[in-house]
C-alpha positions as CSV (number, residue, x, y, z in Angstrom):
1,X,135.2,97.4,5.3
2,X,138.1,97.4,7.6
3,X,137.9,95.3,10.9
4,X,137.2,98.0,14.6
5,X,140.6,98.3,16.5
6,X,140.8,96.1,19.9
7,X,141.2,98.8,22.6
8,X,141.7,97.1,26.0
9,X,140.8,98.4,29.9
10,X,141.6,96.9,33.1
11,X,139.3,95.6,35.3
12,X,140.4,94.4,38.8
13,X,143.8,93.3,37.1
14,X,143.3,92.0,34.6
15,X,143.8,93.6,30.6
16,X,139.8,93.1,28.9
17,X,139.8,93.6,25.1
18,X,137.0,94.9,23.5
19,X,136.1,96.5,20.6
20,X,133.5,99.4,18.8
21,X,131.4,100.2,15.8
22,X,129.9,103.0,15.3
23,X,129.3,106.1,17.6
24,X,126.8,107.8,19.2
25,X,124.5,107.6,22.4
26,X,122.4,104.5,21.7
27,X,124.8,102.2,22.7
28,X,124.7,98.5,22.6
29,X,127.0,95.4,24.7
30,X,127.3,92.5,22.4
31,X,128.1,89.5,24.6
32,X,129.6,86.4,23.2
33,X,129.1,82.4,23.9
34,X,130.9,80.5,26.2
35,X,134.4,80.0,24.8
36,X,134.3,81.3,22.1
37,X,135.8,85.8,21.6
38,X,133.9,89.1,20.3
39,X,134.2,88.0,16.8
40,X,131.2,86.3,16.8
41,X,129.0,89.1,16.6
42,X,130.9,90.8,14.0
43,X,128.4,91.0,11.5
44,X,125.9,91.8,14.0
45,X,127.5,94.9,14.8
46,X,128.1,95.7,12.2
47,X,124.8,96.0,10.7
48,X,123.4,97.8,14.0
49,X,126.4,100.5,13.7
50,X,124.7,101.3,9.7
51,X,121.3,101.5,11.8
52,X,122.4,104.5,13.9
53,X,124.0,102.3,17.0
54,X,127.0,101.9,18.5
55,X,127.6,98.6,19.3
56,X,130.6,97.1,21.2
57,X,132.1,94.0,21.9
58,X,133.1,92.8,24.8
59,X,135.4,89.3,25.2
60,X,135.1,88.4,28.6
61,X,137.7,87.1,30.6
62,X,139.5,84.6,29.6
63,X,138.2,84.4,25.6
64,X,139.3,86.5,22.3
65,X,141.8,88.7,23.4
66,X,141.1,89.6,27.2
67,X,143.4,87.7,29.9
68,X,142.9,84.0,30.6
69,X,144.1,83.1,34.3
70,X,143.7,79.6,34.9
71,X,142.5,80.2,38.0
72,X,138.8,79.0,38.2
73,X,138.0,81.5,41.1
74,X,138.0,84.1,38.3
75,X,135.3,82.4,36.3
76,X,131.7,83.2,36.7
77,X,128.2,84.0,35.3
78,X,128.9,87.0,38.2
79,X,132.0,88.5,37.5
80,X,131.3,88.7,33.8
81,X,128.5,90.5,34.7
82,X,131.0,93.0,36.6
83,X,133.6,92.8,33.4
84,X,130.4,94.4,31.6
85,X,129.5,96.9,33.8
86,X,133.1,97.5,34.2
87,X,133.3,98.4,30.5
88,X,130.3,101.2,30.7
89,X,132.2,102.9,33.8
90,X,135.2,102.5,31.9
91,X,133.5,103.9,28.2
92,X,131.1,106.5,30.7
93,X,128.2,105.2,29.2
94,X,125.4,105.3,31.6
95,X,122.8,103.4,29.7
96,X,123.3,100.7,27.0
97,X,121.2,98.1,25.7
98,X,122.4,94.3,25.9
99,X,122.9,91.6,23.3
100,X,124.5,87.8,24.9
101,X,124.5,84.3,23.2
102,X,124.3,81.4,25.5
103,X,127.0,82.3,28.3
104,X,126.4,86.2,27.4
105,X,123.0,85.7,27.6
106,X,123.1,84.1,31.6
107,X,125.9,87.4,31.7
108,X,123.2,90.1,30.6
109,X,121.1,88.6,33.3
110,X,122.8,89.0,35.5
111,X,124.5,92.3,35.6
112,X,120.3,93.1,34.6
113,X,120.0,91.4,39.1
114,X,122.7,93.5,40.2
115,X,122.4,97.2,38.4
116,X,118.9,97.5,36.3
117,X,119.1,100.8,36.4
118,X,121.8,100.0,33.8
119,X,120.3,97.8,31.0
120,X,118.4,99.8,28.5
121,X,117.3,96.5,27.0
122,X,118.4,93.1,27.2
123,X,118.2,90.8,24.3
124,X,118.6,87.2,25.1
125,X,119.6,84.3,22.8
126,X,119.9,81.0,23.7
127,X,119.8,81.5,27.6
128,X,120.5,78.2,29.6
129,X,118.4,77.8,32.7
130,X,116.7,74.8,34.4
131,X,116.2,72.6,31.4
132,X,119.7,72.5,30.1
133,X,121.9,72.2,33.0
134,X,122.2,68.2,32.5
135,X,122.1,68.0,28.8
136,X,125.1,71.1,29.1
137,X,127.1,68.5,31.3
138,X,126.5,66.2,29.0
139,X,127.9,68.1,26.4
140,X,130.9,69.7,28.4
141,X,131.8,67.2,30.6
142,X,134.3,65.1,27.3
143,X,136.0,68.8,26.9
144,X,136.7,69.4,30.7
145,X,138.6,65.7,31.2
146,X,140.3,66.3,27.7
147,X,141.4,69.3,28.9
148,X,142.5,67.3,31.7
149,X,144.3,64.4,30.9
150,X,145.5,65.3,27.5
151,X,147.1,68.6,27.6
152,X,149.9,67.9,25.4
153,X,147.7,67.1,22.2
154,X,145.0,69.7,23.2
155,X,148.1,72.3,23.1
156,X,149.6,70.7,19.5
157,X,146.0,71.8,17.9
158,X,146.0,75.2,19.8
159,X,149.3,75.9,18.3
160,X,148.3,74.7,15.1
161,X,144.8,76.5,14.9
162,X,146.7,79.7,15.7
163,X,149.1,79.5,12.4
164,X,145.3,79.4,10.2
165,X,145.0,83.1,9.1
166,X,141.9,85.0,9.3
167,X,139.5,83.6,6.3
168,X,136.7,86.5,6.9
169,X,133.8,84.1,7.6
170,X,132.3,84.1,10.7
171,X,131.6,80.9,11.2
172,X,134.5,79.6,10.4
173,X,136.6,82.3,11.9
174,X,134.0,81.6,15.4
175,X,135.2,77.9,15.2
176,X,139.0,78.6,14.0
177,X,138.9,80.5,17.0
178,X,137.4,78.5,19.6
179,X,140.3,75.5,18.7
180,X,142.9,78.3,19.6
181,X,142.2,78.1,23.2
182,X,145.4,76.7,25.5
183,X,143.8,73.9,26.8
184,X,144.3,75.0,31.1
185,X,142.4,78.1,31.0
186,X,140.0,77.3,28.9
187,X,139.3,74.0,31.6
188,X,139.6,76.7,34.6
189,X,136.4,78.9,32.8
190,X,134.6,76.1,32.9
191,X,134.8,74.6,35.9
192,X,134.5,78.6,37.5
193,X,131.3,78.1,35.7
194,X,129.4,74.3,36.2
195,X,130.7,75.1,39.6
196,X,129.2,78.2,40.1
197,X,125.2,79.6,39.9
198,X,124.3,79.4,35.8
199,X,122.5,81.2,36.1
200,X,119.6,83.8,38.5
201,X,117.0,81.8,39.9
202,X,114.1,82.0,38.7
203,X,112.5,84.2,41.8
204,X,114.9,86.7,40.4
205,X,114.6,86.5,37.4
206,X,110.4,87.0,37.4
207,X,111.4,90.3,39.3
208,X,113.8,92.0,36.0
209,X,112.0,94.4,34.7
210,X,114.6,96.3,31.7
211,X,111.8,95.1,28.3
212,X,113.6,91.6,26.7
213,X,113.7,90.6,23.7
214,X,114.3,86.1,24.1
215,X,115.5,84.3,21.0
216,X,115.4,80.6,21.3
217,X,115.4,77.6,18.6
218,X,114.8,74.2,18.4
219,X,116.7,70.6,18.6
220,X,119.3,72.1,20.8
221,X,119.8,70.2,24.0
222,X,122.0,72.8,25.3
223,X,119.6,75.6,25.1
224,X,116.4,73.5,24.5
225,X,113.0,76.9,23.1
226,X,111.5,75.4,26.3
227,X,114.4,77.3,28.5
228,X,113.3,80.6,25.9
229,X,110.0,80.2,26.1
230,X,110.0,80.3,30.5
231,X,111.9,83.0,30.5
232,X,109.5,84.9,28.1
233,X,107.0,83.9,31.3
234,X,108.9,84.8,33.7
235,X,110.2,88.3,32.8
236,X,107.7,91.1,32.8
237,X,108.6,92.9,29.9
238,X,109.7,90.3,27.3
239,X,108.8,88.9,24.1
240,X,109.9,85.8,22.5
241,X,111.4,86.0,19.1
242,X,111.6,82.2,17.2
243,X,114.8,81.4,15.2
244,X,115.2,78.8,12.5
245,X,118.3,76.9,13.7
246,X,121.3,77.9,16.3
247,X,122.6,79.7,12.8
248,X,120.1,81.8,11.2
249,X,121.6,85.0,12.5
250,X,125.0,83.4,11.8
251,X,124.8,82.5,8.1
252,X,121.3,84.0,7.1
253,X,121.1,87.1,9.6
254,X,118.5,89.6,7.7
255,X,115.5,88.5,9.6
256,X,117.1,88.2,13.0
257,X,118.9,91.4,12.2
258,X,115.7,93.2,11.5
259,X,113.8,92.4,14.7
260,X,116.7,92.6,17.2
261,X,116.8,96.2,15.5
262,X,113.1,96.6,15.7
263,X,113.6,95.8,19.6
264,X,116.8,98.1,19.8
265,X,114.8,101.2,18.3
266,X,111.7,100.6,20.6
267,X,114.0,100.4,23.7
268,X,115.9,103.4,22.3
269,X,113.0,105.6,21.6
270,X,110.5,104.9,24.9
271,X,110.7,106.5,28.3
272,X,111.5,103.6,30.8
273,X,108.4,104.4,32.5
274,X,106.1,104.2,29.5
275,X,108.1,100.9,28.2
276,X,105.7,98.1,27.3
277,X,104.4,95.7,30.5
278,X,103.8,92.5,30.9
279,X,101.6,90.4,27.9
280,X,104.1,88.2,26.8
281,X,104.0,87.6,23.6
282,X,104.9,84.4,22.2
283,X,105.1,81.6,19.6
284,X,103.1,78.7,19.0
285,X,105.9,76.2,19.5
286,X,106.5,78.1,23.3
287,X,102.3,77.9,23.7
288,X,102.3,74.5,23.1
289,X,105.4,73.8,25.3
290,X,104.1,75.4,27.9
291,X,100.4,73.5,27.9
292,X,101.6,70.0,27.1
């Protein structure tokens, strides 16, 4: 299947890129992880389109084929949420379901705070919440220092990565795509995010009523499973799904894709007023972590 064409629109003076798989009124917007791109969700977007969904993947500012300003004030979770909302306006879409990974997960939560009426449902994969803050700082501080003080070496690396052709393999293309980024814009992204609000506070999260499927996995300090479990407890209409690892949806996606598609079907077949409320379905691991 040929790669869908990239389209662009302008929001607050910046050009943002997106691709579309499929058509119709059941829209799913996919939001990528930190310093990655819409390409990371290409397989999922294709799978959802084959099930009758219009899957739209957005490159947030500073990522992928979108503009990459080197001003840290242009980057925050709240700003990214307005970009996702602007995409809906650009496409004249009243309401969509959202799938967000890591950065995209937190962006989706922020969007649900400012415009809950535009969110049909949300799949939150690997949220970065309270238990991840220190680990995220430890993980990304060396990268920020390298971008700041080893700029020439990193620019040479990005130039070399840009010469590597697309392999057509999701995980490999995602990693190579990250390496293609210039250090200065990427540093601005990291600085803007780490000096801003990472996620809505718990008091706001508890007020978010759109249906939610929370996907977590073990053995990742930046995306601890406890954060996923706590978020499933906080959101009034959420349930929890445990992935085997961070790679499951990328290299053997059948099980998770089926769960995601079933959740999306529920979001689009049930009227808002009739959607399931309360009683988050939780895995044994989540129940054990809450009891600990």
